[in-house]
N, C-alpha and C positions, 0 to 999 in steps of 0.2 A: 503493499499500500504505499503509496507516495503522499506526503504530506507539503504543501507549498511553503514556504516560507518569505519573508521579505528578503529583498535583496538579489532575487532571482535564484534563490537555491532552493533544491528540494531534498526532503529527508525522506528517505525510505524506512520502511519496517521490515526487518529481515527475522523471521524465525527459523530455528533447527529444528524445533518439535511444535505438534501441532498446538495452538494457541487460542485464546478467545480474542476479540479485540471488541470494547465496551465504548460506544461514542454515544453522546448528548444531541448528536445533530451539530455540532461544531467541529471546526478541523485539530481542535485541541482534545483530543481522544481523551478519555479518563484513564484507562490502561490497558495493559496487555498481560498474557500469564507468561509464566516462567521461560526464560530462552531467548526472549525478543532482544534483538541487537540494532542500534540505529546506522543505517550508513549514509553517507551525506553526499551528495553529487554536486561539483559545482567547486568554485574556491570563493573563499572568504578572505579579503587582503588583511583586514584587521579582525581575526576572530578574540572573542572575548578568552582571557587566561580563565584556568579551571577553578582557581579561587574565587573570581568574582561571580562566574555563574553560581558555582555553589552557595555565594551569598546570596545572590539575588534570588534565588529559590527560598532560604529562610523567611525572607518576607514575602516572597509569594504566598507561600504557605500560610503565613500569617495571615495575609491581605483578605485570600480567597476562602480563609474557615470563618465557617457561621457561628458566631458567639461572642462573647463579651471579653475582650483581651483585659490581662492583668496588668498592675504596674511595673514595667520591666525594673529589673536589677541594676543595670548601668545608668539609668535616669533618678536613682534613688538619693537625696541629699539629708541632712540631717534632720531639717525641718520635720519631713516625713517622718521621723523617728521619735519624735518629742512625745511624751508620755505614753510609751510603747513599752511592752514589757517581753517583747520577742519578736522575730521575724519568719516567716514561712515562705520557703523559696519551693516552686513549682516546677518540675524539670518533664518536659515531653520527651517521647518515643521516637523512635524511626521517621524520618520523612513526615512528619507531625508539628504541631503546633502546641503552642498552650493556648490560643485561643480556639474555643469550643471543644477542647479536650475536659478541661477541670470544670466547666461553668458550671455542673449541677452540683457539686462537691463544694465549691465555692458559696455556692447560694444557700447551701444546708449548713455550712458553718455559720453564715451571717444569720440566717435564719432561728438558728440557735440561740442567738446572742451568747455562746458560751467563751468566744474569743474576740470580744469588743476591740481590747487594746492590743492585738496583735497586729502587725503589718504583713500584708498578702504580698506577693512579686513573683515575676516569672524571667525565666532566662530563655528565651528563643536563641537557638543555637544550630550550627551545623552539624547534623547527624551523620553526613556520610565521610566525616572527619574521624582520626583514631579518638578512642575514648580520651586517651591520656593526653590529647591536645585540646581536647574541651576540658577535660579537669584540669590541667593547668591553667586555661585563660579564666575558669571560674572561681578557682581559687583565690587568682591575683584580686579578679572584680570584689568577690568578698571582702579580700582585707582592707581593698580600696575603700568599699561603702561600707563596710559593717563594723571594719577592725577597732576604731576608733569610738563604738560605741558601747561596747562592752554585754551587748544582747545576745542573748540566747537565741540559738538558730534549730529549726527542723526542717527537712526536706520531705517534699511530697513526691512523687517520681510513678511516673508511669514508662511501662516496658524498660527499654535502653537507658532511659532517665535516673536508674537506681544505680547502673552501674558506673555513671559518671558522678553520681553523688559518692557512692563508697571511694572511688577514686579520686575525688575531691578532697575529702576528709583525708586521705594521705597526705597530700599536698600540703593542706594548710594545718595540720599538727607537725609534719617535719618542719615547716617555716616557722610557724610561732606555736610551741606546747599548750598557751593559755586556751586554745582554740578545743582544745579537749574538757576543759571544763563548760564550755559554752554549748557542746554539741547538745540537743536533746533529742537525736535520733534521724532516721529516716522511715519512711512509710512508704511501703513500695507494692505497686499493682502489677502483675504479668511482668516482673523482672527474671530475665533469663539468668538467675544467680549461677546455676551452672553450665550456662551456656545454652544455646539452642541449635538443635541438630539440622533445623533449616539454612542455618546459616555458614555450613559447612561448603556451599556454593553462593557466594555472594551476589552475584547478579541472578540467579534462581529466588532466591530469597526476597531480594528486592523485587521482583515481578510478582511471587506470590503474595509479599505482603501486602502490596499497592492493589491486586486484585481481591482480594479479601476484603480489605476497606472498601472498595466499590460494591462488592456483593452485599456485605453489611449494611450500604446505604449509609455512612456515617456522616458523609456530606464534607470530610476532611481530605479526601484523597488528592493525590497532587497531579496536576495534568499529565499526559501521559510524555508530551514533547519538552516540557521543564525538565522532568525527571531524567530523560535520558540524554538530555543535550547536559545535564550536570554531570554526569557520569561517562559520558563519552571519551573516550580514547584513554580511560584509564584501566590497568592492567588489573587492579585489584580494589575493592571498592572497600576501604580501610574500615570504615566506621561499621560495616556488615562484618568484615574478618574478624573485629574483635569479639564476637558474640561465636565465635565457635567455643565446644566443650573442651577442654583441657585433653578428655580423650583423642582429638583430633585436630591437634597443631595448634590448642588454643593457647597461644602464648601471651595473650593479653589477662585471662582469667585465672591463668597460673602466675604470672608474676603480681598480680593485684591480690591473689590469696597469701603469697609471701611476703608480701608489702604490708599489708595488714598484721600477720604475724609478726613480723621483726619488728611493728609499731607499737604492737601491744604488748610485747616480751614472751609471747608463746605459741608455738604452733596451735592452728586452730583457733586465732582469737582475732579479735578486733576491735577497734576504738568505737567504734560507732553503734549504738543498739538500733535494732532494727524491728519494725514490724512488717512482716511480709503477705501479701494478698496473693493467691492463686484461684485460676477460675477454670472452673467446668464446664465444657460448651457440652450442648445438645448438637450430637454430628447429625444433622438434618440438612435438605437442602444440598446445592451445589456447594458450600463453604464446607458441609460435613461430608460431603462425597470427597473433597480435597483433602480434608485432616485424616478421614478413614484409610486413606491410601498411603497417607505419610505415616502416621503413628500408631495404624494400628488399632490396636485395644485400648492405648496406654491414654490414660486421663489426659486433658489438655483443653487449653483455650483456644484453638484452631491455628495457634503461631506458637506456642512454646508449652511443651510438656509440664503438668503441674509438679513432676516430679522437680523441677528447675525453678519453676517460679514459687513454691512452697515448699523447699526441701526441708528433711525431717532435721537437718542438723541446724534450720535458722527458726529459733522461737523467741517472742510468740509470733503466731501466725494465724491466716483462717483462710477459709475456701468459701468461693460463691459460684452459683450455678450462672455462671456468665462467660463470655467468648471474649477476645483479646483487644475488642473496641467498642466494648458493654461496661467496663468495669464502672464509669462515672455518668452511666444514663439516669435519665430523672427516675425511672423505676427502682435502678437500685440505690438510689440516694433518699427514698421514699420509704425505705424499710425502718421501721421502727428500731431496730438496734441494730448498727454499724460499727462490730468491733474496731475496726480502723481508726474512723473517728471518734471514738474512746479514746483510743492510745494519745490521738492529737491534742485531745484535749489537756487531759492527765499531764501532757509532757509540760505545758507552762504552768500546773496546777503548783502552787508553793510546798514544799517539801515532799514532792513525790519523788520516787527514785528515779524516774525520767529526768525530774528537773535538778535535781542536785547532786547528780554521779560525777564522779570524778575519775574518768577512763588512766588507767595506768599508760603510761608512754614507756617505751623501753629504752630508758637512760639510768644510769646510776643515780642512787639516792630519789627516787621517786618510788614511790609504793601508794598502791591503791588505799583508799579509804574505804573500810566496811560499812554500806548503807543499810539500812531498813528495809524490808520488801516494800515494793512497790507496784504499779499496774499490769507489768509484765513478767513474763518469766524469764527474763534473760539475766545476766550478772550485770550489776549494777555497773563495776569499774571496768572489767573488760570481758567483751562478750564473747562466748565462743562462735567460731563462723564452721568448723566443722570438728569431726571427730579423731581425725587422722590428718596428717600432712599432706598436702596435695601430692598427687603424683606428677612427674615431671612429663609435660607431653611429648608423644612420640615425636622424632623426626619426619617421618612420614606416614601417612596414613589414607588409602583411599577413601573419595568422599562419596557418600552414599547417590545413589542415580537419581 
């Protein structure tokens, strides 16, 4: 299929395997299935740099998303923090945006009036970049905007955003150990803490993710042309490759667990307390068919296995009957009891364990203070991340076909 472009250029979509093309009637088609590649015909005298295209994609995603955008972290100033007792940073997932993702959760927080003096901000970012690149940028931004405030901090994350939060905390605490005292935790929804097998082939994962978004009619999927232009000529999509399990060349996840353990002073530990939420989706319709083909009978949210979003090694946790794109729908947020929301509220209550913990940083003469039990099941000072030290990933491993 050829797609016209300005400047007398033509783009063609080439698929190496059967594919779907869903088009709402415009040349900016919504999505193609796995295996789709972009071919460009004609000459562009001044092509945009890859970084510029991806930067434009971040803003395009936010602009096209339906919803209410949160204030941006980079626009935060001291006046915004006056009379506040904490800050929550919302981190979106792959090829997504804060706008339209967290709307119903934010509305629920505001309607409950449980955190009237906690400032809510978001950080739109390039999810095609390496997670450590995102984390370094976010850590520097947090230090710049929040460092002098002394306010406690909590992350609310969807999917890949949870890994960005974990990596950011490692860099924050390495740069300034006092951040360990200010961290109130991270609440993650659908985060592949143990990796996503779909990410073993980055280009296929991107295609499947965008297709499922469209099938689920979230209204937040990126236009096809924009997505393919953003990753054109890239040998690997680093932001997706970082999601690989450690059992299949998952160098990022292996390194993250090592860094967390080193910082916390022991294997299988981390400074950041966490509450993890995983989804169990009913395998119905086209999305369910795709899910059954890949996951078989293993519980999943259509994108990530439940064993990765809510692993046994991470507590406290909860599970919900939803898919990867519906953790924050109005139906989910209207439930009378939302354990993750309870955790968020408890994090900013005086004298709660999440509020007053002092994580142990792996340096001499620094010891964790024992605290009284609080709202979660995790240790207050150092949070166990896993029962055993992670196995180093093999140098080579065949990916799933």
